[in-house]
C-alpha positions in Angstrom: 19.3 -70.0 41.7 17.6 -71.5 44.0 14.8 -73.9 43.9 11.6 -72.5 42.9 13.5 -70.1 40.2 14.7 -69.7 37.0 16.6 -67.6 35.2 13.9 -66.3 33.0 12.4 -63.1 32.8 12.2 -59.9 30.5 11.5 -56.5 30.2 9.2 -54.6 28.8 10.7 -53.5 25.6 12.8 -56.8 25.2 15.7 -56.2 27.4 16.4 -58.5 29.8 15.5 -57.8 33.0 17.8 -56.1 35.1 19.2 -58.0 38.3 20.2 -55.7 41.2 24.1 -57.1 42.6 25.0 -59.1 45.0 24.3 -56.3 47.9 22.4 -53.8 46.3 19.0 -54.8 48.1 16.8 -52.1 50.3 16.7 -52.8 53.9 13.1 -54.4 53.4 13.9 -56.7 51.2 16.6 -58.1 53.3 14.4 -57.9 56.7 10.7 -58.7 57.4 8.1 -56.2 56.1 5.1 -55.5 58.6 1.4 -53.5 58.6 0.7 -52.4 62.4 -2.1 -54.7 62.4 0.0 -57.5 62.1 2.9 -56.2 64.0 -0.1 -55.6 67.0 -1.7 -59.1 66.3 2.0 -61.1 67.0 2.1 -59.0 70.0 -0.9 -59.7 71.1 0.2 -63.3 70.3 3.0 -63.7 72.1 1.8 -62.1 74.7 -1.1 -64.9 74.4 1.4 -67.9 74.1 3.0 -66.6 77.2 0.1 -67.0 79.2 -0.9 -70.2 78.3 2.8 -71.2 79.2 2.2 -70.8 83.5 -0.6 -73.4 82.8 1.2 -77.2 83.8 1.9 -79.7 81.3 2.1 -82.2 83.6 2.6 -86.0 82.7 0.5 -85.5 79.2 2.6 -86.7 76.4 0.7 -84.6 74.2 1.1 -81.5 76.4 4.8 -81.5 76.0 4.7 -81.7 71.7 2.3 -78.5 72.3 3.9 -77.0 74.5 7.2 -77.8 72.3 5.0 -76.1 69.7 4.0 -73.3 71.8 7.6 -72.1 72.4 9.1 -73.2 69.0 6.2 -70.1 67.6 7.3 -68.1 70.3 10.9 -68.1 69.4 9.6 -67.6 65.3 7.6 -64.1 66.9 10.5 -62.9 68.2 12.4 -63.4 65.7 10.1 -61.9 63.3 9.3 -58.6 65.9 13.8 -58.1 66.3 14.1 -58.2 62.4 10.9 -56.6 61.3 10.3 -53.5 59.7 6.7 -52.2 60.4 4.4 -50.1 58.8 7.8 -48.3 56.7 6.6 -47.7 53.3 9.3 -49.0 50.6 10.2 -46.2 47.5 7.0 -45.4 44.9 9.1 -46.0 42.6 6.9 -49.1 40.9 9.5 -52.1 41.7 8.3 -55.2 43.1 9.9 -55.9 47.0 8.0 -56.7 50.3 6.1 -54.2 51.5 4.6 -53.3 47.8 0.5 -54.2 46.6 1.7 -56.4 43.7 -0.6 -56.4 41.0 0.3 -59.1 37.7 -1.2 -61.2 35.5 -1.0 -64.7 34.7 0.1 -65.4 31.1 -1.4 -68.8 30.1 -5.0 -67.8 31.5 -4.9 -63.8 31.5 -6.1 -63.6 35.2 -5.1 -61.0 37.2 -4.2 -60.7 41.1 -3.6 -58.2 43.4 -1.7 -59.4 46.9 0.6 -57.9 49.4 4.5 -58.9 49.3 4.8 -59.1 52.9 5.7 -61.6 56.0 3.5 -64.5 55.5 2.6 -64.1 59.2 0.7 -60.7 57.7 -3.2 -60.2 58.2 -4.0 -57.4 56.7 -7.3 -55.3 57.7 -8.3 -55.0 54.4 -8.2 -58.7 53.8 -5.9 -58.1 50.8 -3.9 -61.8 50.1 -0.5 -62.3 51.3 2.5 -63.9 50.0 6.2 -64.3 51.5 9.3 -62.8 49.4 10.3 -66.8 49.7 7.2 -67.8 48.2 8.7 -69.0 44.7 6.6 -65.9 43.4 7.7 -63.6 45.6 11.4 -64.9 44.1 9.8 -64.7 41.2 9.0 -60.8 41.2 11.9 -59.6 43.5 13.1 -56.6 41.9 10.3 -56.4 38.9 9.3 -53.5 37.1 5.7 -53.3 36.1 5.8 -54.6 32.0 8.3 -57.5 32.7 7.3 -60.8 32.3 8.8 -63.0 35.0 8.4 -67.3 35.2 9.1 -69.6 38.4 8.3 -73.5 39.2 5.4 -74.8 41.6 5.7 -77.4 43.7 4.6 -80.3 40.7 7.2 -78.6 38.5 5.1 -76.3 36.1 6.3 -73.8 35.4 3.9 -70.4 35.6 4.8 -66.8 33.5 3.6 -63.9 35.3 3.7 -60.5 33.9 3.6 -57.4 36.8 1.3 -54.7 36.2 1.6 -52.4 39.2 3.4 -52.1 42.2 2.8 -49.3 44.6 3.7 -48.7 48.9 0.9 -50.9 51.2 0.3 -47.3 53.0 -0.6 -45.2 49.4 -2.7 -48.9 48.4 -4.6 -48.4 52.0 -5.7 -44.9 51.5 -6.9 -45.3 47.9 -8.6 -48.2 49.0 -9.3 -47.6 52.9 
């Protein structure tokens, strides 16, 4: 089990939550999921970074460091764009996976939060919070169905319990709220 994840999860019926067999993942789960808006933003950012490379670095040590960061960001964007699933909604089956808007309840405070499970580079036009599928919360919720409680460990070592209330495709969410 990876760091930050815990084996505890339960369905609303008191049974252990189902865990898909290894390799039984949807296409969008294994690849970064992007909204069309984010895809366009990354393409613009990449173009800007490439144009900025035409400026001479010279002998400035800070310029060399900035250029290395710029080139690393270009490589990161290229990796994301090469593998990305763009705007393709996952199945509307209520299961938590990238491309779904999740509503969860943090069990210790009874507070609810709604967010998009997607790439950390994600920006949304509706200012919806975005959590990465690779974050502790994202890993804990992967494959959850509404009513399932999951637990995960945060960086300070505390265990947070969260219950999935709803999961809907981002496209449907945008149509309802947009």
